[in-house]
N, C-alpha and C positions, 0 to 999 in steps of 0.2 A: 175604902182604898185611899182616897185622897188624903184623908186624915192621917193615915199611917205614913204616907209619903212625906207629909208635912212634918210630923213629929220626927221622922228619921232625919230630915234635913236639919230641923231645929237642934237636934241632939248632936248632929255631926259638926255643925259650924263652930261651937265653942271649943270642941276638941282640936279642930284645925287651927283655931286662932292662937292656941298656946305655942305651937311650934312653927317657926318660919319654914318656908320652902327654900330650896337651894337652886340657883341657876348657875350653871357653869358657862361662862362666856368665852368661846374660843374665837380666834381670828376668822378661820374658815376651815374648810375640810376638803379632802380629795380622797380617792380610794386608798391612797398610800397613807394618808393621815389617820385613817380609822384605827390602826393599831396603837399609835401613840396616844390618841384620845381615849381609847379603851383602857389604857394603863391608868389614866387619871380617874376615870369613872370607877374602876375597880378599887382604887385607893380611897375614894370618897365613900363608896359603899361599905368598905371594910371599917373605916374609922367612924362614919356617921350613919349607921344602918337605920336609924329611926327617922330619917328625914327623906322627904320626897324630892327627887332630883330632876331638874329640867335642863335643857340645853338651849343656848342662843349663840348666834354667830354675828360678829361685828363687821365683817366685810360685806358691804351692800352688794357689790358685784357678784360675789360668790352666792349670797342669799338668793339673788334673782336668778342666777344661772342654774343653781341646784335646788331651787325652791326650799331653802332651809329657813327656820324661824329667825327673825331679827330679834333684838333685845326687846323692842316694843311688843312684838307678838307674843314672846314668851312671858313677859310681865302680865299682859292681858290674860293669858292662859292660866297663870298662877292665881290671878285675882278671881277669875271665873270659877276656879276650883275651890274657892272659899277661904283662901289664905288671906291673912291681914298683914303679914310681914314676909319679907323675902331677903335672903342674902345672895348677892351676886358675886361670884368668884371668877375674876378674869384669869385666863391662862396666859396673859401677856407677860413678857419678861421685863419690859421697860414701860414706864408710865407715859407713853407717847400720845400721838394724835387720837388713835383708836380709843385709848383709855379716857381721854378728855371727853370724847363724844359719848362714851358709855356713861361717864359721870353725869353729864348733862341730862341724858335720857332718864337715868335713875332718879335724879333730883326732881324732875318735873313730872314724874308719872303719878297721876292722881289715884287715890283709892288704896294705895299700898304704902307701907313703910318699907323703904328700900335701903338696905345696908350694903354699900359697895366695899368689897375687900380690896386689899392692896396687891400690887403686882409683885413678882419675885424680887425685883431690884428696886423697891420703892424707897428704901432707906439705905444710908451708907453702911450701916452694920450688916444689912442684908447682902449688900454687894460683896463685902469682905468675907462673910461666911459662905456665900455661894462660890467665890473664887477658891476658897479652901477646898471645896469639893471638886471643882473642875480641874484644879492644878494637878490632881492625880494622873490626868491624861497628858500633862505637859512633857515634852522632851526635856531632859536635863541639859544644862548649858554645854556639856561635852557631847551631847547627842544631836543638838540642832536648835533651830529657831521656831518659836510658836507664834501664830497669828490668830488672835481672837476675831472671829467674823461676826460683826454686829449687823442688825438689820438697817438701822439708820433712818433718817427722815429727810425728804427733799425740802422741807420747810425751814428756812433760816430762823424764823421767829418762834419756832416750837420750843417751849421750855425744856423738853427732853434732851435737847442738844447738850445741856449742862451735864446730864448723866453720862452721855456718850463721851464727852471730852474729859469729864472727871475720871471715868473708868480708864480711858487711855492713859491719863497721867498716873493713876494709881498703879496699873500693871507695870508701867515703865519704871516706877520708883521701887516696886516690890520685887520684880524679877529682872535679872540681867538679859534674858533672852525671850521676852514676851512683848509683842506689839499688839495693838488693837486697830482694826479698820472696819469701816462700814460699807455695806453694799451700795447704799445711797446716802449722800450727805456727809457729815463729819463723824469721826476722822476719815478723811477722804482716802479711799483705797488706792486710787491712782497715785496720790501724793506719798502714801506710805510705801508703795512698791517702788516709786522713784527713789525714795530715801534708801531703801534696802539696796538698790542697784548702785546708787551714788557712794554709799559707804562700803561697797563691795563686801557685804556681809556673807556672801556665798563662800568667800575664802575662809571665813571664821567658822561657819556652821555646816555647810554642805547639804544638810537636810532641813526641810521646813514642814511643819505640821499646821494645818488649818483646823481650828476648833470652832464650830458654829455655836454662838450663844443665842440660840433661837429655840422656842419650845419644840418645834418640829423642823428638822433640817431637811425639807423636801426639795421642791423645785429650785430654790435658791442654791442649795448645796450641790444639786445635780448639775445645774447649768452655770450659775455665776461663779461658784467656788471651784468645783472639780470638773467642770465640763471640758469637752475636747476642743472647743473653739473660744478664743478670747476670754478665758476664765483666769482666775487668780492662779490656778495650778499651771496653766500653760505659760503664763508670764513668768512665774517663778522658775519653771523648768527651762525657759529660754535663758535665764540668768545662770543656770547650771545647778540649781537645787534638785534634789529628789524630794517629791512632795507626797504627803499622805494626809488622810483625814480619818479620825477614829471611826470604826464601823461597829455595829452591834447587830446581833441576830435576834429576831423576835418572830415567833410563829413560822419559822422556816424562811423568813424574808430578811434580807440584809438592808439595814438603814444606816445612813450617816448619823453619828451619835449627837442628837440634840438634847435639850434639857429634859425632855420626856423620859430619856433612858438613864437618868441618874435618880435612883430611888431616894437619895438624901435630898435632892432638890424638890422632888414631889412632896416629901415630908415638910419642906419649908412652905410649900403652897398650902398644905394642910394646916400649918400653924396660922397662916393668914385667915383661913376659913374658920378655924376654931375661935380666933379672936373676934371675928365679926358675929359669929353665932352667940358668943357671950354677950356682946353689945346688944344684939337683938333681944336677948333674954331680959336684959336690964332695962331697956328703953322701949 
């Protein structure tokens, strides 16, 4: 019996060595986030059916609260399963603090060759091609004003601030009626709203649409952006705008439309994953 088990193991390991495992690294989860995360899992299963998929979560608070696996735990699980290589695909839209921490963990994890994929907006041509998809939901200049809602970071020295400010400049140059603002950090939403009021843009546009540039527009959209108290919506309404945020229906539930609900943007994530799997094959 022992011998058979041993041979079985010996035969299994080389087969596993050839293919890397895939870890999908999401920020966190809530019961509402399950549907958007399932959309991604289905896309991975469809495009990469021959790979074993694991999940990890990068928010330590959420991991502790909901006893979800951290990236370290998932890497250890992958190694214990006999893999020698793993591709980690983050669901992060911007390469911010969470991504830097993910990169550090992946770099120093012993016993596995870890290939970390890029985020959705990791390169400027990614930013432009993603905007091309999201712009389908923009109000035209004769319909109203659009405000892209970014997550932002509270840290002034975080290199991702360059991406946030670059995106703000890019949309201002590309579109006559699109502004960008962050929930925290820059571009400061309080300052952007003050400018909208100062320039009396309500006289020009009447309507304003808030578009979340987040994988899952959950609590942030429900409270900070569209909430009934002290939200972007209430402040814009006080200026005289009628305000909306695109909605999408999934499994009989209504969600504010985040990145998860654009199939073309999910396809861009698949491109990032495909590239890393190729690298894992070569090295």
